[in-house]
C-alpha positions in Angstrom: 29.0 20.3 65.8 31.8 17.9 65.7 30.7 16.5 68.9 27.1 16.3 67.9 28.0 14.4 64.9 30.4 12.2 66.5 27.6 11.2 69.1 25.4 10.5 66.2 28.0 8.1 64.7 28.5 6.3 68.1 24.8 5.9 68.8 24.2 5.1 64.7 21.9 1.9 64.5 20.9 2.1 60.6 22.1 0.2 57.8 24.3 2.8 55.6 27.7 0.9 54.9 29.7 4.1 54.8 28.4 5.5 58.5 29.0 1.8 59.9 32.2 2.1 58.7 33.1 5.4 60.0 31.6 3.8 63.3 34.2 1.3 63.1 36.8 3.6 62.2 35.6 6.0 65.2 35.5 3.3 67.6 39.3 2.2 66.6 40.9 5.4 66.2 39.3 7.5 68.4 38.3 10.3 65.7 37.4 11.1 62.1 39.3 13.4 59.7 37.2 16.5 59.1 36.1 15.3 55.4 35.0 11.9 56.9 33.0 13.9 59.3 31.4 16.2 56.8 30.6 13.0 54.5 28.7 11.2 57.4 26.8 14.3 58.4 25.3 14.8 55.0 24.1 11.1 54.9 22.3 11.5 58.2 20.9 14.8 57.5 19.7 13.3 54.3 18.3 10.3 56.2 16.7 12.2 59.4 15.1 14.3 56.6 13.0 11.5 55.3 11.1 11.7 59.0 11.1 15.5 59.2 9.7 16.4 56.0 6.7 15.9 53.9 7.0 13.7 51.2 6.0 13.8 47.6 3.0 12.0 46.4 5.5 9.9 44.0 7.9 9.2 46.6 5.0 8.3 49.2 4.5 5.5 46.7 7.9 4.3 46.6 8.4 4.2 50.5 5.0 2.5 50.7 5.6 0.0 48.2 4.6 -3.6 49.7 4.7 -5.7 46.6 7.5 -8.1 45.9 9.4 -6.0 42.9 13.1 -6.8 43.6 14.1 -3.3 41.7 11.6 -1.0 43.6 12.3 -2.9 46.8 16.1 -2.4 46.3 15.3 1.6 45.4 13.4 1.8 48.6 16.1 0.5 50.6 18.5 3.1 49.2 16.1 5.9 49.9 15.7 4.8 53.5 19.8 4.6 53.7 20.7 7.7 52.0 17.6 10.2 51.8 17.4 10.8 48.4 16.8 9.2 44.9 17.9 10.4 41.4 14.7 11.6 39.1 15.8 8.9 37.0 15.6 6.3 39.6 12.1 7.9 41.0 10.6 7.5 37.5 11.9 3.8 36.9 10.3 2.8 40.2 7.1 4.6 39.6 7.0 2.9 36.0 7.4 -0.3 37.7 4.8 0.3 40.2 2.1 1.4 37.8 3.1 -1.8 35.7 2.3 -3.9 38.6 -1.2 -2.2 39.6 -2.3 -2.3 35.9 -1.3 -5.8 35.4 -3.3 -7.0 38.7 -6.3 -4.9 37.9 -6.9 -4.8 34.1 -9.9 -5.6 32.1 -8.4 -6.5 28.5 -10.6 -5.3 25.7 -10.7 -4.8 22.1 -13.5 -2.1 21.5 -13.2 -0.2 18.0 -12.9 3.7 18.6 -13.0 5.0 15.0 -13.2 8.6 15.3 -12.7 9.2 18.7 -9.9 11.4 19.5 -8.4 12.1 23.0 -6.2 15.0 24.5 -3.7 13.5 27.1 -1.8 15.3 29.9 2.2 16.1 29.5 3.4 13.2 31.4 1.9 10.7 29.0 3.0 12.7 26.0 6.6 12.6 27.6 6.1 8.9 27.8 5.3 8.5 24.3 7.5 10.4 23.0 10.5 8.7 24.7 8.9 5.0 24.1 8.3 5.6 20.1 11.7 7.7 19.7 10.0 11.1 18.1 10.9 14.4 18.0 8.0 15.9 19.6 5.8 15.3 22.3 2.3 14.0 21.1 -0.8 14.8 23.1 -3.4 14.6 20.7 -3.9 11.1 19.6 -6.8 9.6 17.2 -7.7 6.3 19.3 -8.4 3.3 17.0 -9.6 1.0 20.0 -9.7 0.8 23.6 -7.7 -2.5 24.5 -7.8 -2.5 28.2 -9.1 -0.7 31.7 -8.0 -0.4 35.3 -9.5 1.2 38.0 -7.3 3.9 37.5 -5.9 4.0 33.9 -7.2 3.0 30.1 -5.0 1.5 27.7 -5.4 2.6 24.2 -4.3 2.1 20.7 -4.1 5.0 18.4 -2.1 7.4 16.0 -1.2 10.9 15.8 -4.3 12.6 15.0 -4.6 13.7 11.3 -7.7 16.1 12.0 -7.5 19.7 11.7 -8.3 22.2 14.4 -7.3 25.3 15.6 -4.1 23.5 17.1 -1.3 22.0 16.2 -2.0 18.2 15.6 1.2 17.2 17.2 1.6 19.4 20.3 -1.8 21.2 20.8 -0.1 24.7 20.8 -2.6 27.4 19.0 -2.0 27.8 15.3 -1.7 31.5 14.6 0.0 32.2 10.9 -1.9 31.4 7.9 0.4 28.2 6.7 -0.1 26.5 9.9 -3.8 27.1 10.0 -4.2 25.7 6.5 -2.0 22.8 7.0 -3.0 22.0 10.9 0.5 21.9 11.9 3.1 24.3 12.9 6.1 24.6 11.5 8.2 23.1 14.3 6.1 20.0 14.5 6.5 19.6 10.5 10.2 19.7 10.9 10.3 17.0 13.7 8.0 14.9 11.8 10.3 15.0 8.9 7.7 16.7 6.6 8.6 19.7 4.3 6.7 22.8 5.2 4.8 24.5 2.7 5.9 28.0 1.6 2.6 29.0 -0.5 -1.3 27.9 0.2 -1.1 25.8 -3.4 1.2 23.4 -1.2 -1.1 22.4 1.4 -3.0 19.2 0.0 0.9 17.9 -1.1 1.7 18.7 2.3 -1.3 16.9 3.8 -0.4 13.7 1.7 3.1 14.1 3.1 2.0 14.1 6.7 -0.6 11.3 6.7 2.3 9.3 4.7 4.7 9.9 7.9 2.0 9.5 10.4 1.3 6.0 9.0 4.9 5.3 9.1 5.0 5.9 12.6 2.2 3.5 13.1 -0.1 2.8 15.7 0.9 3.4 19.5 -0.2 1.5 22.5 -0.3 3.3 25.4 -1.8 3.4 29.0 -3.3 6.8 30.4 -4.3 7.6 33.8 -7.8 8.6 34.1 -6.8 11.8 35.6 -4.5 12.4 32.6 -7.2 12.2 30.2 -7.7 16.0 29.2 -10.6 15.8 26.6 -12.3 12.5 24.9 -14.1 13.3 22.0 -16.4 10.8 20.2 -18.9 7.8 20.7 -16.6 6.2 23.8 -16.5 9.3 25.4 -18.9 8.2 27.9 -16.5 5.1 28.4 -14.8 6.7 31.7 -18.0 7.1 33.4 -19.4 3.6 33.0 -16.1 1.8 33.6 -16.0 2.6 37.4 -19.1 0.4 37.7 -17.5 -2.9 36.3 -13.6 -2.6 36.5 -11.7 -4.5 39.4 -11.4 -3.4 42.6 
């Protein structure tokens, strides 16, 4: 194994600075320490795996990126050199790529959508939670208007839903106990919203008033939703997705 790694180092023509330094040391001293050989082996295995394994869809986007964003290109280079990126780096690169795609292919709109509600996927909910510093992941939103559309996504302005149903207004989990079905919100989500939960049925209206006040305090949120992440759209603009494909920029 030592002989094989040594040969690979001697024949290395890549750009990894550590491997290049070890190549120089090998040429100068004639050998490397076991720890140095082990470190180089890990790097070479990771780099070679780029060619020998199937990349995830996310990594294919980064590796195949052909734009001018310096941040994404730097990460693309790091991946090609080291064979891996952290989850945080991948997420940040994908965000930059998505923004670039959306800006280049977007129609700006201002279409009111009173009464419309959408259910979005977990990825969108997680992004809203982080961006607006929420203590829960919102996936059910009352739309106030549609403000943009591209060939792959729709940009909305909306609030956390105040509609009652069989699922929690915040997290969309099924409501099972008496109080949650009366309020339309689960106990945990009520706590995360900062609204005291009810202890008997006579407090329902007070709770609803406090909940709606909290929704207004959080305010309207603007967010892109990939069309594939719109799980359900209820309301008069629900046909918007079918119509938009005929006139968005290609």
